[in-house]
C-alpha positions in Angstrom: 54.8 9.9 -81.2 55.8 12.9 -79.0 54.8 13.5 -75.5 52.4 16.1 -76.7 50.8 13.7 -79.2 50.4 11.1 -76.5 48.7 13.5 -74.1 46.3 14.4 -77.0 45.8 10.7 -77.8 44.8 9.8 -74.2 42.6 12.9 -73.8 40.7 12.0 -77.1 40.3 8.4 -75.9 38.4 9.8 -72.9 36.3 12.0 -75.2 37.5 14.9 -73.3 38.1 18.4 -74.5 41.1 20.6 -73.8 39.0 22.8 -71.6 37.6 19.8 -69.6 41.1 18.4 -69.0 42.4 21.9 -68.0 39.7 22.2 -65.4 40.7 18.9 -63.8 44.4 20.0 -63.7 43.6 23.6 -62.5 45.4 25.0 -65.5 44.3 27.0 -68.6 43.3 25.6 -71.9 46.2 27.3 -73.5 48.6 25.3 -71.3 47.0 22.0 -72.6 47.4 23.3 -76.1 51.1 24.1 -75.5 51.7 20.6 -74.2 50.0 18.9 -77.1 51.9 20.9 -79.7 55.2 20.1 -77.8 55.9 23.8 -77.1 56.2 23.1 -73.4 56.3 20.0 -71.2 54.1 19.2 -68.2 55.7 19.6 -64.7 56.2 16.4 -62.5 53.1 17.4 -60.4 51.0 17.7 -63.6 52.4 14.3 -64.9 51.2 12.8 -61.7 47.7 14.3 -62.1 47.7 13.3 -65.8 48.4 9.7 -65.0 45.5 9.5 -62.5 43.1 11.2 -65.0 44.1 8.9 -67.9 44.3 5.9 -65.7 47.8 5.1 -67.0 51.3 5.2 -65.6 53.8 8.1 -66.3 55.8 5.7 -68.5 52.7 5.2 -70.7 52.7 9.0 -71.2 56.4 9.3 -71.9 56.8 5.9 -73.8 57.5 5.5 -77.5 54.9 4.7 -80.2 55.6 0.9 -80.2 54.7 0.7 -76.4 51.7 3.0 -77.1 50.5 0.5 -79.7 50.8 -2.3 -77.2 48.7 -0.4 -74.7 46.0 0.3 -77.3 45.8 -3.3 -78.2 44.9 -4.3 -74.5 42.2 -6.9 -74.4 38.9 -5.6 -73.2 35.8 -7.0 -71.4 32.3 -6.5 -72.9 29.0 -6.8 -71.2 25.4 -6.2 -72.5 22.7 -6.1 -69.8 19.5 -4.7 -68.7 17.7 -4.5 -65.3 14.8 -7.1 -64.6 11.9 -5.9 -62.5 13.4 -7.8 -59.5 16.7 -6.0 -59.9 14.9 -2.6 -60.1 13.1 -3.5 -56.9 16.4 -4.2 -55.2 17.8 -0.8 -56.4 14.8 1.0 -55.1 15.1 -0.8 -51.8 18.7 0.3 -51.5 17.6 3.9 -52.0 14.7 3.6 -49.5 17.1 2.3 -46.8 19.4 5.3 -47.3 16.3 7.7 -46.9 15.0 5.8 -43.8 18.5 5.7 -42.2 18.9 9.6 -42.7 15.3 10.0 -41.2 16.0 7.9 -38.2 19.3 9.8 -37.4 17.2 13.1 -37.6 14.5 11.8 -35.4 17.1 10.6 -32.9 18.7 14.0 -32.9 15.4 15.8 -32.3 14.6 13.2 -29.5 17.9 14.0 -27.7 17.2 17.7 -27.8 13.7 17.2 -26.6 14.9 15.0 -23.7 17.4 17.7 -22.7 14.7 20.4 -22.8 12.4 18.3 -20.6 15.2 17.4 -18.1 16.1 21.1 -17.8 12.3 22.1 -17.6 12.9 24.7 -20.3 10.2 27.4 -20.7 7.4 27.0 -23.1 8.9 29.5 -25.6 11.8 26.9 -26.1 9.3 24.2 -27.0 7.4 26.6 -29.4 10.7 27.4 -31.2 11.7 23.7 -31.1 8.3 22.6 -32.5 8.3 25.2 -35.2 11.8 24.2 -36.3 10.9 20.5 -36.3 7.7 21.3 -38.4 9.9 23.1 -41.0 12.3 20.2 -41.1 9.5 17.7 -41.5 7.8 19.7 -44.3 11.2 20.0 -46.1 11.7 16.2 -45.7 8.2 15.5 -47.0 8.7 17.7 -50.0 12.1 16.1 -50.7 10.5 12.7 -50.2 7.7 13.6 -52.7 10.2 14.9 -55.3 12.3 11.7 -54.9 9.3 9.6 -55.5 8.5 11.5 -58.7 12.1 11.3 -59.9 12.3 7.6 -59.1 9.2 7.0 -61.2 11.1 8.2 -64.2 14.3 6.4 -63.3 12.4 3.1 -62.8 10.8 3.6 -66.2 14.1 4.3 -67.8 15.9 1.4 -66.0 13.2 -0.9 -67.3 13.6 0.4 -70.9 17.3 0.8 -71.2 19.9 -1.6 -72.6 23.4 -1.1 -71.4 26.6 -1.9 -73.2 29.7 -1.9 -70.9 33.2 -2.1 -72.3 36.2 -2.3 -70.0 39.8 -1.7 -71.0 43.0 -1.1 -69.0 42.5 2.6 -69.4 38.8 3.4 -69.3 35.2 2.5 -68.8 33.0 2.8 -71.8 29.2 2.8 -71.3 26.6 3.0 -74.1 22.9 3.3 -73.2 20.3 2.3 -75.7 16.6 2.8 -75.6 14.1 1.8 -78.3 17.0 0.8 -80.6 18.5 4.2 -80.3 21.7 5.2 -78.6 20.7 7.9 -75.9 24.0 8.3 -74.2 27.6 7.3 -74.8 30.2 8.0 -72.1 33.8 7.2 -71.5 35.5 7.5 -68.0 38.9 6.8 -66.6 39.2 4.6 -63.6 40.5 7.5 -61.6 37.1 9.2 -61.8 35.2 6.2 -60.7 34.8 5.2 -57.1 33.5 1.9 -55.7 31.2 3.4 -52.9 29.3 0.3 -51.7 29.0 -3.4 -52.1 25.6 -5.2 -51.6 24.9 -8.9 -52.1 23.7 -8.1 -55.6 25.5 -5.0 -56.8 28.7 -3.2 -57.0 27.6 0.5 -56.7 30.1 2.8 -58.5 30.1 6.6 -58.3 31.3 8.2 -61.6 31.2 12.0 -61.7 28.4 12.0 -58.9 26.3 9.5 -60.8 25.6 6.0 -59.5 26.0 3.0 -61.6 24.7 -0.3 -60.3 26.7 -3.3 -61.7 25.1 -6.7 -61.2 27.8 -8.8 -59.6 26.5 -12.1 -61.2 27.2 -10.6 -64.6 30.9 -9.9 -64.1 33.8 -12.3 -64.5 35.4 -13.5 -61.3 38.7 -11.7 -62.3 37.0 -8.7 -64.0 39.4 -5.8 -64.7 36.6 -3.4 -63.3 36.9 -4.6 -59.7 40.7 -5.0 -59.9 41.2 -1.4 -61.1 38.8 0.1 -58.6 40.3 -1.8 -55.8 43.8 -0.6 -56.8 42.7 3.0 -57.3 44.3 5.5 -54.9 40.8 7.0 -54.4 39.2 3.6 -53.2 39.7 2.1 -49.8 39.4 -1.7 -49.7 36.8 -2.7 -47.1 35.3 -5.9 -46.1 31.8 -6.3 -44.8 31.6 -7.3 -41.1 30.2 -10.7 -40.4 28.9 -12.6 -37.2 30.0 -11.4 -33.8 32.1 -8.6 -35.1 29.0 -7.0 -36.9 26.8 -7.5 -33.9 29.4 -5.9 -31.6 29.7 -2.9 -34.0 25.9 -2.4 -34.2 25.6 -2.7 -30.4 28.2 -0.1 -29.8 26.7 2.3 -32.4 23.2 2.0 -30.7 24.6 2.3 -27.2 26.6 5.4 -28.2 23.5 7.0 -29.7 21.3 6.2 -26.6 24.1 7.1 -24.1 22.6 10.6 -23.7 19.4 9.1 -22.2 20.9 7.3 -19.2 23.1 10.5 -18.7 20.0 12.6 -18.5 18.4 10.1 -16.2 21.4 10.1 -13.9 21.4 13.9 -13.7 17.7 13.9 -12.9 18.1 11.3 -10.1 21.0 13.3 -8.7 19.0 16.5 -8.8 16.1 14.9 -7.0 18.6 14.1 -4.2 20.6 17.4 -3.9 18.5 19.8 -6.0 21.7 21.0 -7.9 20.9 20.4 -11.6 23.6 22.4 -13.1 26.3 21.1 -10.7 25.2 17.5 -11.5 25.8 17.9 -15.3 29.4 16.6 -14.8 27.7 13.1 -14.7 27.6 13.2 -18.5 31.3 12.6 -18.5 30.7 9.2 -16.8 29.2 7.9 -20.1 32.1 9.0 -22.3 33.6 5.4 -22.4 30.7 4.2 -24.5 31.3 6.5 -27.6 35.1 6.3 -27.0 34.8 2.5 -27.3 32.9 2.9 -30.5 35.7 5.1 -31.9 38.4 2.7 -30.8 36.5 -0.2 -32.5 36.0 1.8 -35.6 39.7 2.7 -35.9 40.6 -1.0 -35.3 38.2 -2.2 -37.9 39.4 0.3 -40.5 43.0 -0.7 -39.8 42.0 -4.4 -40.4 40.3 -3.3 -43.7 36.8 -3.7 -42.3 34.0 -1.1 -42.4 34.3 1.0 -39.3 33.5 4.5 -40.4 30.0 4.5 -38.8 31.5 3.6 -35.4 34.0 6.4 -35.7 31.5 9.1 -36.8 28.7 8.1 -34.3 31.3 7.9 -31.5 32.9 11.3 -32.2 29.4 13.0 -32.5 28.1 11.4 -29.3 31.4 12.0 -27.3 31.2 15.7 -28.4 27.5 15.9 -27.2 28.4 14.4 -23.8 31.3 16.7 -23.4 29.3 19.8 -24.3 26.6 18.9 -21.8 29.0 17.9 -19.1 31.0 21.1 -19.5 27.9 23.0 -18.6 28.7 22.2 -14.9 31.9 24.3 -15.2 30.8 26.9 -17.8 27.6 27.8 -15.9 29.0 27.3 -12.5 29.3 31.1 -11.9 25.9 31.8 -13.5 23.7 29.2 -11.9 23.6 28.2 -8.3 21.7 25.3 -6.9 22.9 25.6 -3.2 19.9 27.4 -1.8 22.0 30.2 -0.3 20.1 32.8 -2.1 16.8 31.5 -0.5 18.2 32.4 2.9 19.0 35.9 1.7 15.5 36.4 0.3 14.0 35.2 3.5 16.0 37.7 5.5 15.0 40.5 3.2 11.2 39.9 2.8 10.8 38.8 6.5 9.0 35.4 6.1 10.1 31.8 5.7 9.8 30.0 2.4 8.5 26.5 2.9 10.7 23.5 2.4 11.6 23.0 -1.2 12.9 20.1 -3.3 15.0 22.1 -5.8 16.2 25.6 -6.3 18.0 27.3 -9.2 19.4 30.8 -8.9 20.7 32.7 -11.9 23.1 35.6 -11.3 22.6 38.4 -13.8 25.4 40.5 -12.4 23.5 43.8 -12.7 22.6 43.4 -16.3 20.4 46.2 -17.8 16.8 45.2 -18.5 14.0 47.3 -19.7 12.4 50.4 -18.1 15.5 51.4 -16.2 15.5 48.0 -14.4 18.9 46.5 -13.4 18.6 42.7 -12.8 20.4 41.1 -9.9 19.1 37.6 -9.4 16.3 35.3 -10.5 15.5 32.2 -8.4 13.3 29.4 -9.3 12.0 27.3 -6.3 10.2 24.0 -6.8 8.1 22.3 -4.2 6.6 18.9 -3.5 2.9 18.5 -4.2 1.9 18.4 -0.5 3.9 21.5 0.4 2.8 23.3 -2.8 -1.0 22.6 -2.0 -0.6 23.9 1.6 1.4 27.0 0.4 -1.4 27.7 -2.2 -4.1 27.7 0.4 -1.9 30.1 2.6 -1.4 32.6 -0.2 -5.1 32.4 -1.1 -6.1 33.5 2.4 -3.3 36.1 2.7 -4.0 39.8 2.2 -0.4 40.5 1.1 -0.5 38.1 -1.9 -2.5 39.4 -4.8 -3.7 37.6 -8.0 -2.9 40.6 -10.2 -0.6 43.6 -9.9 -2.3 47.0 -10.0 -1.8 48.9 -13.1 0.1 51.8 -11.4 2.9 49.5 -10.3 3.2 47.3 -13.4 5.9 49.6 -14.6 7.9 49.0 -11.5 8.2 45.2 -12.1 9.9 43.0 -14.7 6.5 41.2 -15.0 7.8 39.1 -18.0 9.8 37.0 -15.5 6.6 36.0 -13.6 4.1 36.1 -16.5 1.1 33.9 -15.9 1.7 33.5 -12.2 -1.4 32.9 -10.0 -0.2 35.1 -7.0 2.3 38.1 -6.9 4.2 39.7 -4.0 6.1 43.0 -4.8 8.5 44.0 -1.9 10.4 47.3 -1.7 13.6 46.4 0.3 14.3 50.1 1.1 10.9 51.2 2.3 9.6 47.8 3.5 6.3 48.5 1.4 4.4 45.7 -0.2 2.7 46.0 -3.5 3.0 49.8 -3.4 4.6 52.5 -5.5 7.4 54.6 -3.8 6.4 58.1 -2.5 9.7 59.7 -3.7 11.9 59.5 -6.7 15.2 57.6 -6.2 16.9 54.2 -6.6 15.1 51.2 -4.9 15.7 47.6 -4.6 12.8 45.4 -5.2 11.9 41.7 -4.9 9.1 40.4 -7.1 7.7 37.0 -6.2 5.3 35.0 -8.5 3.8 31.6 -7.5 2.4 29.1 -10.0 -0.1 26.8 -8.5 -0.1 24.2 -11.3 3.6 24.0 -11.6 4.4 24.0 -7.8 6.9 26.7 -8.6 7.9 30.0 -7.1 10.0 32.6 -9.1 11.7 35.3 -7.2 13.3 38.2 -9.1 15.7 40.6 -7.4 16.3 43.9 -9.2 17.2 47.6 -8.8 15.0 50.4 -10.2 15.7 54.1 -10.8 12.2 55.5 -9.9 11.1 58.9 -11.2 7.9 60.2 -9.7 
């Protein structure tokens, strides 16, 4: 036989058309035809791909007819099996575990985001968007779960009705599926297209062209060619299941890596209670980096020793990235947010009264950004008070004639009211004219300070801005 005839021989043994082989090799169908009619020869690169597709060596493709005959006469293993009700339950359990695991990861991700929003005292709009997005994800998950249940009803019925005939040779996997004494499917695969994706106490789970095949371990011979071929495949990585202390240590590190964000947030919260500088304290996230880094190191070590360590590596990388992102806010936002309270002193000098003792302050520098209605924003300062101080301040504002519960309609256009929306008391101060809660008499550029106080939140919001007023 010629080289072209041998290529055709192996292709037909896999029940593969010239077009299907061409797609796997990223060449045209005409190229395959030229090879098989011995008009051209495959390149070295294509020979390497062909040996993987056919599951044979290059020598097998280039050998003479006598050697080919010996290959064809290779002894095969044959198995005939069906899935009992108990086995089907085990398969369903594996699928359920996969769905539950994915759901838990999603919930933990949402929980981390929620904890961050809570720690940063995010505005209610963030929670609305967050809740809406979470609702959409939950609906999608519910729909997918419902579809999966319906699909698995059919799969369970088919699994219970099917009889499988599995034939294994040195070159390929042959699977014939019978139902009600009729052959419903007959497929041939090379070992290069099969991948051993998971080992459970009961099954070898093999992925063939994105379809999962559950092979009962108790059915196979101890020296079955199937496992030998899959373990020797270049696409399959030999891995061993962790046992005892190693497994416990791996699981503990994964859990600690996922939960490391929580003590980091708590640490930032405690530090903020002490110094009132939330943004500056976010560097504390870096202190918890050793936990996910340890998980990565363990995962790499386990993989090097042929154990399963991919989960430790993936979780470690993700959580290390999250901690680094949050920790970097202390440097990224350092010029935008200020927790020192220096701006409060400037505000007190401008408005002419003292702001009571506060527990925390956050000043955002807008740098003269353009807002609506010809307003140029300079600073926005959020001031938080303890309950005792806040209650006393609320009583003072209630009895003050300068603080009003609602801004008059004629001066609403002068204020960026959206920054103090929902406040219980307002104070609008014109820095240039020293007027309070009044519209300027003449056209011109004026600097204003709008203060809003929230009784329930124990919070004061001070907005400093410049306005081009036209009478």
